[in-house]
C-alpha positions in Angstrom: 13.8 155.9 -2.4 14.7 159.3 -1.2 11.9 161.7 -0.5 11.9 164.3 -3.3 8.4 165.8 -3.0 6.5 166.8 0.0 3.2 168.1 -1.5 0.5 166.2 0.3 -2.7 165.3 -1.5 -5.5 167.7 -0.7 -8.6 166.0 -2.2 -11.8 164.8 -0.6 -11.4 162.8 2.6 -14.2 160.7 4.2 -13.9 159.8 7.9 -16.3 157.5 9.6 -16.5 155.5 12.8 -16.0 151.7 12.6 -19.3 150.0 13.4 -19.7 147.9 16.5 -20.2 144.2 16.0 -20.6 141.2 18.3 -17.4 140.2 19.9 -16.3 136.6 19.1 -16.4 134.0 21.9 -14.0 131.6 20.2 -11.2 129.2 21.2 -12.5 129.2 24.7 -14.7 126.9 26.8 -17.6 127.8 29.0 -16.4 127.3 32.6 -18.7 126.7 35.6 -17.7 129.0 38.5 -20.1 127.2 40.9 -23.0 128.8 42.7 -23.1 132.5 43.5 -24.5 134.2 46.6 -28.0 134.1 45.0 -27.8 130.3 44.7 -27.6 130.3 40.9 -24.8 128.5 39.0 -22.5 130.9 37.2 -20.5 130.4 34.0 -17.6 132.3 32.6 -16.5 132.9 29.0 -14.3 135.5 27.2 -13.9 136.9 23.7 -11.0 138.1 21.5 -10.6 141.8 20.5 -7.3 143.5 19.8 -8.9 146.9 19.2 -11.3 147.4 22.1 -9.8 144.8 24.4 -11.2 141.5 25.5 -14.8 141.2 26.6 -15.8 138.6 29.1 -19.1 137.7 30.7 -20.2 135.9 33.8 -23.7 134.6 33.1 -26.0 132.7 35.4 -28.1 129.7 34.6 -31.1 131.9 34.3 -29.3 134.4 31.9 -28.3 137.2 34.3 -25.1 138.7 33.1 -22.2 140.7 34.3 -19.8 142.0 31.5 -16.1 142.5 32.2 -14.2 144.7 29.7 -10.4 144.6 29.5 -8.3 147.1 27.6 -5.4 146.3 25.2 -3.0 144.6 25.4 -5.4 142.3 27.1 -6.9 141.2 23.8 -8.2 137.9 24.8 -8.0 135.2 27.5 -8.3 131.7 26.1 -7.2 130.1 29.3 -9.0 130.5 32.7 -8.7 128.7 36.0 -10.6 129.3 39.2 -8.8 129.9 42.6 -11.9 130.4 44.8 -15.5 131.6 44.3 -14.5 135.2 43.8 -11.1 134.8 42.1 -10.1 133.5 38.7 -6.7 133.5 36.8 -6.6 134.4 33.2 -3.9 133.9 30.5 -3.9 135.1 26.9 -0.2 135.8 26.6 2.5 133.4 27.8 4.5 136.2 29.3 1.9 137.1 32.0 -1.0 135.9 34.0 -3.9 138.0 35.3 -5.7 137.7 38.6 -9.3 138.9 38.5 -11.6 139.5 41.5 -15.1 138.8 40.2 -17.0 140.9 42.8 -15.0 144.1 42.3 -13.6 143.7 38.8 -10.1 144.4 40.1 -7.3 143.1 37.9 -3.7 142.4 38.6 -1.1 141.3 36.0 2.1 139.4 36.9 5.0 138.3 34.6 5.6 134.6 34.3 9.2 134.7 33.1 8.3 133.2 29.8 8.5 134.8 26.3 5.4 136.2 24.6 3.1 133.9 22.7 -0.6 133.2 22.2 -1.9 130.8 24.8 -4.9 128.6 24.1 -7.2 127.0 26.6 -6.0 124.4 29.1 -4.1 126.3 31.8 -3.7 124.3 35.1 -4.4 125.6 38.6 -3.0 123.5 41.4 -4.7 124.6 44.7 -2.3 122.6 46.9 1.0 124.0 45.8 -0.7 127.2 44.6 0.7 127.1 41.1 -0.4 127.8 37.5 0.9 126.0 34.4 0.5 126.9 30.7 2.2 125.9 27.4 2.5 127.7 24.1 4.7 128.2 21.0 6.8 131.3 20.8 8.4 130.7 17.4 10.7 128.7 17.0 10.4 127.2 20.5 7.8 125.5 22.6 7.7 127.0 26.0 5.8 126.4 29.3 5.8 128.1 32.6 5.0 127.3 36.2 3.9 130.3 38.2 3.7 130.5 42.0 0.4 132.3 42.4 0.6 132.1 46.1 3.7 134.2 46.2 2.9 136.1 42.9 6.2 135.1 41.2 7.5 132.9 38.4 8.5 129.4 39.5 10.1 127.8 36.4 10.2 128.1 32.6 10.4 125.0 30.5 11.9 124.9 26.9 11.1 122.5 24.1 9.8 119.6 26.2 7.6 118.8 23.2 7.4 119.8 19.6 3.6 120.0 19.8 2.1 123.5 19.4 -1.2 123.9 20.9 -2.3 123.3 24.5 -6.0 122.5 24.6 -7.0 120.9 27.9 -5.8 119.2 31.1 -6.9 116.9 33.9 -5.7 116.1 37.4 -4.2 112.6 37.8 -5.4 112.2 41.4 -1.9 111.8 42.9 -1.0 115.5 43.0 0.2 115.6 39.3 -1.5 116.8 36.1 -1.8 115.8 32.4 -1.8 118.7 29.9 -3.0 117.8 26.4 -1.3 119.4 23.3 -1.7 118.7 19.6 -0.1 119.4 16.2 1.7 117.6 14.7 0.1 114.8 16.9 -1.8 114.5 20.2 0.5 114.3 23.1 0.4 114.3 26.9 2.6 116.5 29.1 3.0 115.3 32.7 3.6 118.0 35.3 4.3 117.6 39.0 3.8 121.0 40.7 5.6 119.8 43.8 8.9 119.5 42.0 8.1 121.4 38.8 9.1 118.3 36.9 7.7 118.2 33.4 8.0 115.4 30.8 6.3 114.3 27.6 4.6 110.9 27.9 3.2 108.7 25.2 -0.4 109.2 24.2 -2.3 106.1 25.4 -3.7 103.7 22.9 -6.7 101.4 23.2 -6.3 98.4 25.5 -8.3 96.3 22.9 -6.7 97.0 19.6 -9.7 95.7 17.6 -11.9 98.5 19.0 -9.4 101.3 18.5 -10.6 104.4 16.7 -8.2 107.2 15.7 -8.6 110.0 18.2 -9.2 113.4 16.7 -7.7 116.6 18.2 -11.2 118.0 18.6 -12.1 115.1 20.9 -9.5 115.9 23.6 -10.5 119.5 24.3 -12.4 118.4 27.4 -12.9 115.1 29.4 -15.3 113.3 31.6 -14.5 110.9 34.5 -16.1 107.9 36.1 -16.6 107.4 39.9 -13.1 105.9 40.2 -11.3 108.9 38.7 -10.7 107.2 35.3 -10.7 109.7 32.4 -12.5 108.8 29.2 -10.4 109.3 26.0 -12.6 109.1 22.9 -11.4 106.5 20.5 -9.2 104.8 23.1 -11.2 104.0 26.3 -11.0 104.6 30.0 -7.6 105.9 31.1 -6.1 105.5 34.6 -4.1 108.7 35.0 -2.0 107.3 37.9 -0.7 104.3 35.9 -1.0 106.2 32.7 -2.6 103.3 30.9 -5.9 102.4 29.2 -7.8 100.0 31.4 -9.9 97.0 30.1 -13.7 97.3 30.1 -15.9 100.3 31.1 -18.8 101.8 29.1 -18.3 102.9 25.6 -20.5 105.1 23.4 -21.9 103.9 20.1 -20.3 107.0 18.4 -17.4 109.2 19.5 -17.1 112.9 19.9 -15.8 115.3 22.5 -17.5 114.7 25.9 -18.1 117.8 28.0 -19.8 116.7 31.1 -21.2 113.8 33.1 -24.0 113.5 35.7 -24.7 110.0 37.0 -25.3 107.5 34.1 -25.4 110.2 31.5 -22.7 112.1 29.7 -23.1 115.0 27.2 -20.9 115.7 24.2 -20.8 117.8 21.0 -20.2 117.2 17.3 -19.5 120.0 14.9 -21.6 120.5 11.8 -20.4 123.6 9.9 -21.5 126.5 12.0 -23.7 124.4 14.2 -22.9 122.1 17.1 -25.1 119.1 17.8 -25.3 118.2 21.5 -25.8 114.5 22.3 -26.6 112.5 25.4 -24.8 109.2 26.1 -26.5 106.7 28.3 -23.5 105.0 29.8 -25.5 101.9 30.8 -26.7 101.1 27.3 -24.1 102.8 25.2 -26.8 104.6 23.2 -26.1 108.1 22.0 -29.1 110.4 21.2 -29.3 113.9 19.8 -30.6 116.4 22.4 -30.4 119.8 20.7 -28.5 121.9 18.1 -26.9 125.2 19.0 -26.4 127.7 16.2 -23.1 129.5 15.6 -21.4 127.4 18.3 -18.9 124.7 19.0 -18.7 122.1 21.8 -16.8 124.4 24.0 -19.6 126.9 23.9 -21.8 124.7 26.1 -21.7 123.4 29.6 -24.0 121.2 31.7 -25.2 122.7 34.9 -25.7 120.8 38.2 -29.4 120.9 37.6 -29.1 119.2 34.2 -29.5 122.3 32.0 -27.4 122.9 28.9 -26.1 126.4 29.2 -24.3 128.0 26.2 -22.8 131.2 25.0 -22.2 131.0 21.2 -19.7 132.7 19.0 -21.8 135.9 18.7 -22.6 136.3 22.4 -26.1 134.7 22.3 -27.1 132.9 25.6 -29.1 129.7 25.4 -30.5 127.3 28.0 -31.9 123.9 27.1 -33.2 121.1 29.2 -30.3 118.6 29.0 -32.6 115.6 28.8 -35.4 116.7 26.5 -33.6 119.3 24.5 -36.3 121.9 25.1 -35.1 125.4 24.5 -36.0 127.3 27.7 -34.4 130.7 27.2 -32.3 132.7 24.8 -31.0 136.3 24.9 -28.3 138.5 23.3 -25.6 139.5 25.8 -24.3 143.0 25.9 -20.9 142.3 24.3 -20.8 144.4 21.2 -17.5 146.2 20.5 -15.4 147.7 17.7 -13.1 145.1 16.3 -10.0 145.1 14.1 -10.9 144.9 10.4 -9.3 142.5 7.9 -11.0 143.5 4.6 -12.9 146.4 3.1 -15.0 146.5 0.0 -16.9 149.4 -1.6 -20.3 148.1 -2.7 -21.4 151.5 -4.3 -21.0 155.2 -3.6 -22.7 155.0 -0.3 -22.2 151.4 1.0 -19.0 149.9 2.4 -18.6 146.3 3.5 -16.1 145.3 6.2 -15.0 142.0 7.8 -13.9 142.0 11.5 -11.1 139.8 12.7 -11.6 136.2 14.0 -15.4 136.2 13.7 -17.0 134.7 10.6 -19.1 137.8 10.2 -19.3 141.1 8.2 -20.7 144.5 8.6 -21.9 147.3 6.4 -21.4 151.1 6.7 -23.4 153.8 5.1 -20.8 156.4 4.1 -23.3 159.2 3.8 -25.0 158.8 7.2 -22.2 157.0 9.1 -24.7 154.4 10.2 -23.3 150.8 10.5 -25.0 147.5 11.0 -23.8 144.0 11.9 -24.8 141.6 9.0 -24.1 138.4 11.0 -22.5 135.2 9.7 -20.7 135.3 6.3 -19.3 131.7 6.0 -19.6 128.3 7.7 -16.4 128.1 9.8 -14.9 130.0 12.8 -12.4 132.6 11.8 -12.5 135.7 9.5 -13.0 136.8 5.9 -9.5 137.4 4.4 -10.1 138.0 0.7 -12.9 140.0 -1.0 -14.0 140.7 -4.6 -16.9 142.5 -6.3 -18.0 141.2 -9.7 -21.1 142.9 -11.1 -23.5 143.3 -8.2 -22.2 140.2 -6.3 -19.6 140.2 -3.5 -17.4 137.2 -3.0 -15.6 136.4 0.2 -13.0 133.7 1.1 -12.9 132.6 4.7 -10.6 131.2 7.4 -10.5 128.4 8.8 -11.9 126.2 6.1 -11.0 128.2 3.0 -14.6 128.4 1.8 -15.7 130.9 -0.8 -19.1 132.5 -0.4 -21.2 134.6 -2.7 -23.3 137.5 -1.3 -25.9 139.6 -3.1 -26.0 143.0 -1.3 -29.4 143.8 -2.9 -30.9 141.0 -0.8 -31.2 140.6 3.0 -28.3 139.0 4.7 -29.3 135.5 5.9 -26.6 132.9 5.9 -26.6 130.2 4.5 -28.9 131.5 1.8 -27.2 134.8 1.4 -24.2 134.6 1.6 -24.1 131.1 0.1 -21.1 128.8 -0.1 -19.9 128.3 -3.7 -16.5 126.6 -3.1 -15.1 124.2 -0.4 -11.4 123.4 -1.0 -10.9 120.2 1.0 -8.1 120.7 3.5 -7.9 124.4 3.0 -7.5 126.8 5.9 -6.3 130.4 5.5 -6.9 132.4 2.2 -3.6 134.2 1.7 -3.4 135.3 -1.9 -5.9 136.1 -4.7 -6.4 137.4 -8.2 -9.0 137.7 -10.9 -9.4 137.1 -14.6 -12.6 138.7 -15.8 -15.4 136.7 -14.1 -13.0 134.0 -12.8 -11.6 134.2 -9.2 -8.4 132.5 -8.0 -7.3 132.2 -4.4 -4.7 130.3 -2.4 -5.4 128.6 0.9 -2.8 127.3 3.3 -3.2 123.7 4.3 -4.4 122.9 7.8 -2.0 123.6 10.7 0.8 121.0 10.7 0.8 120.6 6.9 2.9 122.3 4.3 1.7 123.6 0.9 -1.5 125.1 -0.2 -4.7 124.6 -2.3 -5.4 126.8 -5.3 -9.1 127.4 -6.0 -10.4 128.6 -9.4 -14.1 129.7 -9.4 -16.0 130.7 -12.5 -18.7 133.1 -11.3 -20.7 132.7 -14.5 -20.9 128.9 -14.6 -20.9 128.7 -10.8 -18.2 126.0 -11.0 -15.1 125.6 -8.7 -12.0 123.6 -9.5 -9.1 122.9 -7.2 -5.4 122.2 -7.4 -3.8 120.7 -4.4 -0.2 121.7 -3.6 0.5 123.2 -7.1 4.1 124.2 -6.1 5.1 121.2 -3.9 5.2 122.1 -0.2 5.1 125.8 -0.9 2.3 128.3 0.0 1.4 130.7 -2.8 1.3 134.1 -1.0 0.9 136.5 -4.0 -0.4 136.2 -7.5 -1.2 138.2 -10.6 -2.5 137.2 -14.1 -0.2 138.1 -16.9 -2.1 138.5 -20.2 0.9 138.4 -22.4 2.1 135.0 -21.3 -1.4 133.8 -20.3 -0.1 132.7 -16.9 -0.6 133.3 -13.2 2.6 134.8 -11.9 3.1 133.8 -8.2 5.4 134.1 -5.2 5.7 131.5 -2.4 6.9 130.7 1.0 8.2 127.4 2.2 6.8 127.8 5.6 3.5 126.3 6.9 0.8 128.4 8.4 2.0 129.8 11.8 5.2 127.8 11.3 3.2 124.8 12.4 5.6 122.2 10.9 9.2 122.2 9.6 9.6 123.0 5.9 11.0 120.4 3.5 12.9 123.1 1.5 15.1 126.0 2.4 14.0 127.9 -0.8 11.1 130.0 -1.8 10.0 130.4 -5.5 8.6 132.6 -8.2 6.5 130.5 -10.6 4.1 130.7 -13.5 0.9 128.6 -13.6 -1.5 127.7 -16.3 -4.8 129.6 -15.5 -7.0 126.7 -16.6 -5.3 123.6 -15.3 -3.3 125.5 -12.5 -0.3 123.3 -13.4 3.1 124.8 -12.9 4.7 126.0 -16.2 8.0 127.3 -14.8 9.7 128.1 -11.5 12.7 130.1 -10.4 14.1 130.0 -6.9 14.5 133.1 -4.8 17.9 133.8 -3.3 19.0 131.7 -0.4 17.8 133.1 2.9 14.4 134.2 1.5 11.4 133.5 3.7 8.8 135.1 1.5 8.9 135.7 -2.3 6.3 138.3 -3.3 4.9 139.5 -6.6 3.8 143.0 -5.6 2.1 144.0 -8.8 2.6 144.8 -12.6 4.9 147.4 -13.9 3.6 147.0 -17.5 4.8 145.2 -20.6 5.0 141.8 -18.8 7.2 143.1 -16.0 6.4 142.8 -12.3 7.7 144.5 -9.2 8.8 141.8 -6.8 10.4 141.5 -3.4 12.2 138.9 -1.3 12.2 139.1 2.4 14.4 137.1 4.8 17.8 136.8 6.4 20.7 138.0 4.2 24.3 138.4 5.2 23.3 137.7 8.8 20.7 140.5 8.8 17.2 139.4 9.6 13.9 140.7 8.2 15.5 142.5 5.3 13.6 143.1 2.0 15.1 143.5 -1.5 13.2 144.4 -4.7 13.7 143.7 -8.3 11.9 143.5 -11.7 10.7 140.1 -12.9 9.8 139.3 -16.5 6.8 137.0 -16.9 8.4 135.6 -20.0 11.8 134.6 -18.6 10.9 134.4 -14.9 14.6 135.1 -14.3 15.4 136.1 -10.7 18.6 138.2 -10.5 21.3 137.7 -7.9 20.8 139.5 -4.6 23.6 141.9 -5.4 21.7 143.1 -8.4 18.5 143.9 -6.4 17.6 147.1 -4.5 17.6 146.9 -0.7 14.5 148.5 0.8 14.9 151.3 3.4 14.2 150.0 6.9 11.1 152.3 7.2 9.2 150.7 4.3 6.6 148.5 5.9 4.2 147.6 3.1 3.8 148.1 -0.7 0.3 148.0 -2.3 -0.3 148.0 -6.0 -2.4 151.1 -6.9 -4.4 149.3 -9.7 -2.4 150.8 -12.6 0.9 149.4 -14.1 3.9 150.8 -12.2 2.0 152.7 -9.5 2.3 151.6 -5.9 1.4 153.0 -2.5 4.2 152.6 0.0 3.6 152.7 3.7 6.7 154.2 5.4 6.1 154.6 9.1 3.1 157.0 9.4 3.4 158.0 5.7 1.5 156.7 2.7 3.2 157.7 -0.5 2.3 157.1 -4.2 5.3 155.9 -6.2 6.1 155.2 -9.8 8.2 152.1 -9.3 9.3 151.9 -13.0 11.8 154.7 -12.2 11.4 154.5 -9.1 10.1 158.0 -8.3 7.9 159.5 -5.6 4.8 161.1 -7.1 3.0 162.4 -4.1 2.6 162.1 -0.3 -1.0 160.9 0.1 -1.4 160.8 3.9 0.7 161.1 7.1 -1.0 160.2 10.4 -0.3 158.0 13.4 -2.3 154.9 14.2 -3.1 153.5 10.7 -2.9 149.7 10.9 -4.4 148.7 7.5 -4.4 150.2 4.0 -6.0 149.0 0.8 -6.7 150.3 -2.7 -10.0 150.0 -4.5 -10.4 151.6 -7.9 -9.0 155.2 -7.5 -9.3 155.5 -3.7 -7.1 154.6 -0.8 -8.8 153.2 2.3 -7.0 153.5 5.7 -8.1 152.0 9.0 -7.3 153.2 12.5 -8.6 151.4 15.6 -12.0 153.1 15.7 -12.0 155.1 12.5 -12.1 154.6 8.7 -10.4 157.2 6.4 -11.1 157.2 2.6 -9.0 159.3 0.3 -11.5 159.6 -2.5 -10.1 159.4 -6.0 -6.5 160.2 -4.8 -5.1 157.9 -7.5 -7.3 159.2 -10.4 -4.9 161.9 -11.6 -2.1 159.4 -11.9 -3.4 157.6 -15.0 
């Protein structure tokens, strides 16, 4: 892959600013910060944004707001704990904690001594010993830290105390110790003593009365309520004594279970998810009756809190503030908070000459950009779950989008107003699907692969006929493997796919040490043939067709003791024969990505800052297309190359046209 030609493409180039959209307030819980100087109760919540930096808002019960903006690498703070009325501690990365003074906005960051990893909600602040605690999952380990915030220094790092991945909540035991709740592959309790920094995993408590036991869901343990004797209610199990670490007999139980977010006197409030809505219920603890109070759009249970004056205060996924009467459910106020920002983009799709559709990361939304005027607009929700659109197609006038975290497929008519759930509308729901990771198309029929939910191996393959409006599903077509790439081969009438043996985010151990290339029947989605990739492969990829039934393929993994190495080879759809590693070509270390250019044999290679057009049948460099710092995403549509920088879109119009 030596550079043999330096002539850079000189055609039409379109540059436009990325539109602002509503920052996503996700994977966090609304936290009461107590009453401010004006007597109003304040609430804190933060967003995720790796382009502009995290946005956070402190909003009062009446809707007064103060917005805090953090710059990268402070992309999001899922965990927050309060030190005093003017000081909170934030954690989004396990390797550091951030101290924020609310009145001044001053921020100080401190290393924890732990390795880098995404931290979810549930960080503990112990005011007596002046320590913080958080747990996360830097692959392949599970790591926690204790941080002495009084002296601004690390206290202890814990390794592999549990195999569970995700911290989600905590509660004080009442004896100076704490329980931290984690889940996947099961729900577990970690018991931390800040006085000695002793940490141990303890058995998740089961119901005292076995005949009343209901299986506890992970979504039910993301917050807790207490009774007047400091017992903690665990949905599905009963009242828990955190000192004895046991379920106690008796105590009030609700007629239906959910996550319970707050209690005032005889009443407790909880939330139950229903697609993109959350229903808020009130539990009368004297009668056991549970009644619907209100429904909050584009929200989850963590979006809401109950104020001391019995108001439901909520900030939803899209930065909308709501206040309801907690007893009657009457909506008293709503407003849009000032939290719009430019976000990282996952997918781009050209609708026509002037219109471009984009999907921002981790918010189930989409935007449109007028390429002629540069004007952009936020189109709102695109799909029912909470995540992002990860696969897009255009068939006729319709746009199709596949969504994380439920794997749903939606159809959008860009000639009609955007108004979910009417437009876009859900057309496929693969049960147990999570993250769309590969896709292809045969005429009017779409195919896409979803990983299973966290903690589960394998995938679900969805086939959707856009004419008959009929979806079909194949669960785990290549057993315990995730299909990560696929193309339809007309000659053999088969889907040619590449797999990985690893679960989404390495959330459970694989059952195989091999990846595969396989062919599947496009109607039944049954496996026709498989060939293992070389030992050491972590990802087997079908990159695109070379012509005449041949495909350019790669294997990436650890070979001869060298990690993250990629080899390429030609695979025949007829024989599906994978050569020995010694017969493959090792990629240069600067090749980061290969994108099929839409024509047999033609591929765009990303090499550092360079984007090059190659004929991989030779292989031979055809032309240098672009060379610029800061491009994080590239895609091909028809004859054009689309490049994304943090705040800018670049389109190399028809740069592939002359290569036919």
